C-alpha distance (Angstrom), angle and dihedral (degrees) to the residues before:
residue distance angle dihedral
A1 . . .
Q2 3.79 . .
L3 3.81 108.5 .
N4 3.78 106.1 165.7
N5 3.80 95.8 88.3
L6 3.77 104.6 95.7
Y7 3.78 123.9 156.2
G8 3.78 115.7 -151.7
V9 3.79 143.0 45.7
D10 3.79 131.5 -81.8
I11 3.81 94.5 -93.5
M12 3.79 90.3 51.9
A13 3.81 91.0 47.4
E14 3.80 92.0 53.0
A15 3.80 89.2 52.2
G16 3.82 92.8 47.4
E17 3.81 91.2 -115.4
I18 3.81 99.8 125.6
F19 3.79 129.9 108.8
I20 3.80 123.2 -128.5
A21 3.79 126.6 -153.9
A22 3.78 106.0 -158.4
A23 3.76 130.8 -173.7
G24 3.77 126.9 -177.5
S25 3.75 145.2 97.1
P26 3.80 116.1 -43.3
G27 3.82 89.5 -111.7
D28 3.80 92.3 53.9
I29 3.79 92.1 47.1
E30 3.80 91.8 49.3
R31 3.80 91.9 48.2
L32 3.81 91.7 50.0
Q33 3.81 96.8 43.2
P34 3.84 92.7 99.0
V35 3.82 89.0 55.2
F36 3.80 90.8 49.7
D37 3.80 91.0 48.4
A38 3.81 92.3 50.4
A39 3.79 97.6 43.1
A40 3.78 105.3 35.8
K41 3.76 142.8 47.9
Q42 3.78 87.5 -136.7
A43 3.79 137.6 -4.6
F44 3.77 122.4 -151.9
V45 3.78 120.6 -156.6
I46 3.79 104.2 -143.7
G47 3.78 99.5 179.3
E48 3.78 144.6 -66.0
H49 3.81 98.5 -73.6
P50 3.83 122.1 73.9
T51 3.80 91.0 -137.5
Q52 3.81 88.9 65.7
A53 3.81 91.3 60.8
N54 3.81 90.9 44.1
L55 3.80 91.4 52.5
M56 3.81 90.3 48.9
K57 3.81 90.6 53.3
L58 3.81 91.5 48.0
G59 3.80 90.2 49.2
I60 3.80 92.6 50.9
N61 3.81 90.9 46.5
L62 3.82 89.2 51.8
L63 3.80 91.1 49.4
V64 3.82 92.0 50.4
H65 3.81 90.6 47.4
C66 3.81 91.8 50.9
V67 3.81 92.5 49.3
V68 3.82 92.7 49.1
E69 3.81 92.0 45.5
G70 3.80 91.6 47.8
L71 3.79 92.8 49.5
S72 3.79 91.7 48.3
E73 3.81 90.0 52.5
V74 3.81 91.4 50.2
F75 3.81 92.0 49.7
A76 3.82 91.3 46.7
L77 3.81 91.0 51.1
R78 3.79 91.2 47.9
H79 3.79 91.4 49.3
Q80 3.81 91.5 48.3
G81 3.81 90.5 49.3
Y82 3.79 90.4 51.5
R83 3.82 91.2 50.1
W84 3.83 91.2 47.3
R85 3.80 92.5 50.7
K86 3.80 92.8 45.6
A87 3.83 90.6 52.3
R88 3.84 91.9 50.0
P89 3.81 107.7 42.6
G90 3.78 115.9 -167.5
Q91 3.81 94.7 25.7
S92 3.79 122.4 108.2
């Protein structure tokens, strides 16, 4: 089973609050279920091939990156709008 796809940070891992994306044969997944239950808030079985879990992790990383990038652009635009308005009092 593919076990290197963990979602969370060290503090979350210590508290058992991480998510695991696992991929492997049904027998491997069943054998490792107690480990998943002890270590993670939730484990998702993505498929039987490790590349499936890797692609899921890459997809989630891309989604997080896009959200952070989008938020930073919104905050930058808001800040620029504030600076523009402050420099031109009385204009809308």
